[in-house]
C-alpha positions in Angstrom: -74.8 -14.1 27.5 -74.8 -17.6 26.0 -76.9 -18.1 22.9 -79.0 -21.3 23.0 -79.2 -22.0 19.3 -82.6 -23.6 19.3 -85.0 -23.6 16.3 -87.6 -20.8 16.9 -90.6 -22.3 15.2 -94.3 -21.7 15.8 -96.5 -24.9 16.6 -100.0 -24.9 15.0 -102.5 -23.3 17.4 -100.0 -21.9 19.6 -100.8 -18.4 20.9 -98.0 -15.7 20.8 -97.7 -15.8 24.6 -97.6 -19.8 24.7 -95.0 -19.6 21.7 -92.6 -17.0 23.6 -92.9 -18.8 27.0 -92.2 -22.2 25.2 -89.2 -20.6 23.4 -87.8 -18.8 26.5 -88.1 -22.0 28.6 -86.4 -24.0 25.8 -83.6 -21.5 25.5 -83.0 -21.3 29.4 -83.1 -25.1 29.9 -80.9 -25.7 26.9 -78.2 -23.2 28.4 -78.7 -24.7 31.8 -78.1 -28.2 30.4 -74.6 -27.0 29.1 -73.4 -25.9 32.6 -70.9 -28.1 34.4 -72.1 -29.9 37.4 -70.3 -27.5 39.9 -72.0 -24.5 38.1 -75.4 -25.9 37.8 -76.3 -26.1 41.5 -75.9 -22.3 42.1 -76.4 -20.8 38.7 -79.6 -18.8 37.9 -80.5 -19.0 34.1 -82.6 -16.5 32.3 -84.0 -17.2 28.9 -86.1 -14.9 26.8 -87.8 -14.5 23.5 -89.4 -11.6 21.8 -92.0 -11.6 18.9 -93.9 -9.1 17.0 -97.6 -9.9 16.3 -99.7 -8.1 13.7 -103.2 -9.2 12.9 -102.6 -12.5 14.8 -99.6 -13.2 12.5 -96.2 -13.8 14.3 -93.6 -11.8 12.4 -90.1 -13.1 13.1 -86.8 -11.8 12.3 -86.1 -11.0 8.6 -84.3 -13.4 6.4 -82.6 -10.7 4.5 -82.9 -7.0 3.6 -85.8 -7.6 1.2 -87.8 -9.3 3.9 -86.8 -6.6 6.5 -88.4 -4.0 4.0 -91.4 -6.2 3.6 -91.8 -6.7 7.5 -91.2 -3.1 8.4 -93.5 -2.0 5.5 -96.3 -4.1 7.1 -96.0 -2.3 10.4 -95.6 1.4 9.5 -98.8 3.4 10.0 -100.4 0.6 12.1 -100.5 -1.0 15.5 -99.0 -4.3 16.4 -97.9 -6.1 19.7 -94.7 -7.1 21.0 -94.6 -10.0 23.1 -91.7 -11.0 25.4 -91.5 -14.1 27.5 -88.9 -14.7 30.3 -87.9 -18.0 32.0 -85.9 -17.9 35.1 -84.7 -21.0 37.1 -81.8 -22.8 38.8 -79.7 -24.6 36.3 -80.2 -27.9 38.0 -84.0 -27.6 37.8 -85.4 -29.7 34.9 -89.2 -29.5 35.3 -91.1 -26.5 34.1 -92.9 -26.1 37.5 -89.5 -25.4 39.0 -89.0 -22.3 36.8 -90.8 -18.8 36.8 -92.0 -18.4 33.2 -94.0 -15.3 32.2 -94.8 -13.0 29.2 -95.5 -9.4 28.8 -97.4 -7.8 26.0 -97.0 -4.1 24.9 -99.0 -2.4 22.1 -97.1 -0.3 19.6 -98.2 2.3 17.2 -96.0 3.2 14.3 -95.9 6.3 12.4 -96.4 6.2 8.7 -93.2 6.0 6.6 -92.2 6.1 2.9 -90.5 3.4 1.0 -87.5 5.7 1.0 -87.4 6.0 4.9 -87.6 2.2 5.2 -84.9 1.5 2.6 -82.6 4.0 4.5 -83.2 2.3 7.7 -82.8 -1.3 6.4 -79.4 -0.1 4.8 -78.1 0.5 8.4 -78.3 -3.1 8.9 -79.9 -2.5 12.4 -83.2 -4.3 11.5 -81.7 -7.6 10.2 -81.7 -9.4 13.6 -84.7 -7.8 15.1 -88.2 -9.4 15.4 -90.4 -7.2 13.2 -87.4 -5.6 11.6 -87.0 -2.7 13.8 -84.9 -1.8 17.0 -86.9 0.5 19.4 -83.6 1.1 21.3 -81.9 2.2 18.1 -82.6 4.1 14.9 -85.9 2.2 14.7 -87.4 4.3 17.4 -88.1 6.9 14.8 -90.9 4.7 13.3 -92.6 4.4 16.7 -95.4 6.8 17.6 -96.5 5.3 20.9 -96.1 2.3 23.2 -98.8 1.1 25.6 -97.3 -1.0 28.2 -93.6 -1.8 28.9 -91.0 0.1 26.8 -88.3 -2.2 28.0 -90.5 -5.1 26.8 -90.4 -3.5 23.2 -86.6 -3.4 23.5 -86.5 -7.0 24.4 -86.6 -7.6 28.1 -89.4 -6.3 30.5 -87.0 -5.0 33.0 -89.5 -4.5 36.0 -91.1 -7.8 35.7 -87.8 -9.6 35.2 -86.3 -7.8 38.4 -89.3 -9.0 40.5 -88.8 -12.6 39.4 -85.1 -12.5 40.0 -85.6 -11.1 43.6 -87.6 -14.4 44.2 -84.3 -16.2 43.5 -82.4 -14.1 45.9 -80.9 -11.7 43.3 -81.3 -8.1 44.1 -79.4 -5.7 41.9 -77.6 -2.6 43.4 -79.3 0.6 42.8 -78.1 2.6 39.8 -76.4 5.9 40.4 -77.9 8.7 38.6 -75.9 9.9 35.6 
């Protein structure tokens, strides 16, 4: 995994889907541009971005623990959407038309939670680099009552949809062995 290090700023009038698709594409092409000439002809690059949307407001990653408490406090006991976009393409491709870019949206309903519950969770450090200040794949799962749509999207990468796009590029993963 190679971090792109691009600014994740919302543009005026940009829908959540357009925002995540633009950021996923920018991340992917930024990483692709850093590949050497030998690598870029064969390499497949995948970029993604995930945001949390509550009442049409995009909630990013918390700036600090106080902001994490505020973000999570605004989500508990309510519904919100998680939108993830994925961009897949060959490293040498420079035009958006040469990339597969898509977004997936899931609806999440949160349990009510006390300020103490939120404080304990924030103290773990887990929410500090997560959109909406919770990690569904971690301890943050306890705040989630229900997910409508892709659960892997809420984690940060819609696996089924991503695998379908990767297959178009000739990448077919080996079946996983049961545990």
